[in-house]
C-alpha positions in Angstrom: 169.8 -7.7 -75.6 169.1 -8.2 -78.9 169.1 -4.8 -81.3 164.9 -5.2 -81.5 165.4 -4.8 -77.5 167.9 -1.9 -77.0 165.6 0.0 -79.8 162.6 -0.9 -77.6 164.0 -0.3 -75.2 165.6 3.3 -76.1 161.8 3.9 -77.6 160.3 3.4 -74.2 162.9 5.6 -72.2 162.2 8.5 -75.1 158.8 8.5 -74.3 159.4 8.3 -70.3 161.5 11.2 -71.0 159.2 13.1 -72.7 156.1 12.3 -70.3 158.7 13.7 -68.1 159.5 17.2 -69.7 155.8 18.1 -69.6 155.5 18.1 -66.5 156.5 21.4 -66.0 159.3 22.5 -64.2 162.7 20.6 -63.4 162.5 19.5 -59.6 163.4 21.8 -57.5 162.5 24.8 -59.6 163.0 28.4 -57.6 162.9 31.9 -58.8 165.8 34.1 -58.6 164.7 37.6 -57.7 168.2 38.1 -56.1 170.5 36.9 -58.8 171.7 40.1 -60.9 172.3 38.0 -64.7 169.0 36.2 -64.1 166.3 39.4 -63.4 168.8 41.3 -66.0 168.0 38.5 -68.9 164.2 38.0 -67.1 163.7 41.9 -68.0 164.8 41.1 -71.4 162.3 38.6 -72.0 159.8 40.3 -69.7 159.9 43.6 -72.4 159.9 41.1 -75.4 157.5 38.3 -75.0 155.2 40.1 -71.5 155.0 43.8 -71.5 152.4 44.2 -74.8 150.0 42.6 -72.6 150.9 42.6 -69.3 152.2 46.4 -69.4 156.2 48.0 -68.9 155.5 48.6 -65.8 153.8 45.1 -64.9 150.5 47.0 -63.9 148.6 44.9 -66.6 145.4 45.7 -68.1 142.5 48.0 -67.2 139.7 46.1 -65.6 141.6 42.9 -65.4 139.3 41.2 -63.0 136.4 41.5 -65.5 135.8 39.3 -68.4 135.8 41.0 -71.8 132.9 40.6 -74.9 134.9 37.3 -75.4 134.4 35.9 -72.0 138.3 35.8 -71.7 139.8 37.7 -68.6 142.0 40.9 -69.7 145.9 40.2 -68.5 146.4 40.2 -64.2 149.3 42.8 -63.1 152.3 41.3 -62.4 152.9 43.6 -59.1 152.1 43.8 -55.7 148.9 44.7 -56.6 148.4 41.4 -59.0 147.5 37.9 -57.9 150.8 36.6 -59.0 152.4 36.5 -55.6 149.3 34.0 -54.4 151.4 31.5 -56.7 154.4 29.2 -55.6 157.3 29.2 -58.1 156.1 25.7 -59.4 152.6 26.5 -60.5 154.1 30.4 -62.1 156.5 28.4 -63.9 153.7 25.4 -65.1 151.1 28.2 -66.3 154.0 30.3 -68.3 155.1 27.5 -70.2 151.9 25.4 -70.4 149.4 28.4 -70.6 146.6 28.7 -67.8 143.9 25.7 -69.4 147.3 22.6 -69.4 148.5 24.0 -65.8 145.1 24.0 -64.5 144.0 21.0 -66.3 141.3 23.1 -67.3 140.3 21.4 -70.9 137.2 24.6 -71.5 139.1 27.3 -70.3 140.0 30.2 -73.0 142.5 32.5 -72.1 144.6 34.8 -74.0 147.6 34.4 -72.5 149.8 31.9 -75.2 151.8 28.6 -73.6 155.6 29.8 -73.9 156.8 25.9 -74.3 158.9 25.6 -77.4 159.6 29.9 -77.1 161.4 30.6 -74.0 163.6 27.6 -72.7 163.1 26.5 -69.1 165.9 29.2 -67.8 164.2 32.0 -69.8 161.2 31.5 -68.2 163.0 31.4 -64.4 164.5 34.7 -65.8 161.1 36.3 -66.6 159.4 34.9 -63.2 162.7 35.9 -61.4 162.4 39.3 -62.9 158.6 39.8 -61.6 159.8 39.0 -58.3 162.2 41.0 -57.6 160.0 43.8 -58.5 157.8 43.5 -55.5 158.4 45.2 -52.2 160.0 43.1 -49.3 156.5 42.0 -48.2 155.4 40.5 -50.5 158.7 38.7 -51.6 158.5 37.3 -47.9 155.0 36.4 -48.0 155.5 34.5 -51.0 158.9 32.7 -50.2 156.2 31.4 -47.1 154.1 30.1 -49.9 156.6 28.6 -51.5 158.1 26.8 -48.2 154.6 25.7 -47.5 153.7 24.3 -50.9 157.4 22.4 -50.7 155.5 20.8 -47.3 152.5 20.0 -48.7 154.2 17.8 -51.5 
């Protein structure tokens, strides 16, 4: 193999790797709401990055289902009253990492929710989502687990 071929192969490998990283969560990403260390880290990340909009008690902003004057939806709650638990782990991960528009492939969707890619590591994203899930009642957690199982079967 020539030096030029090796460089070209390395460049292609880097492009493939970068493209794979942009697709969202690592394969098999699962939240860990029963892991005390993960939940503790998630609480710290939530307090620093999420609570200002989603509330210290995960309660979200008032009138979160109604668009504001700019046409944007306020931050939804992440407690059992919200819709967070209606989405599988991988979707929640993608929304957090990539932002709503990119995660849902909605080119013209505008949201106040920032993308945390480059701000939080994948482990921190899993931790904050694990903290959120750890706060849900047992019946909601069970429904979310069933949703994840269904999503895994439909892949």
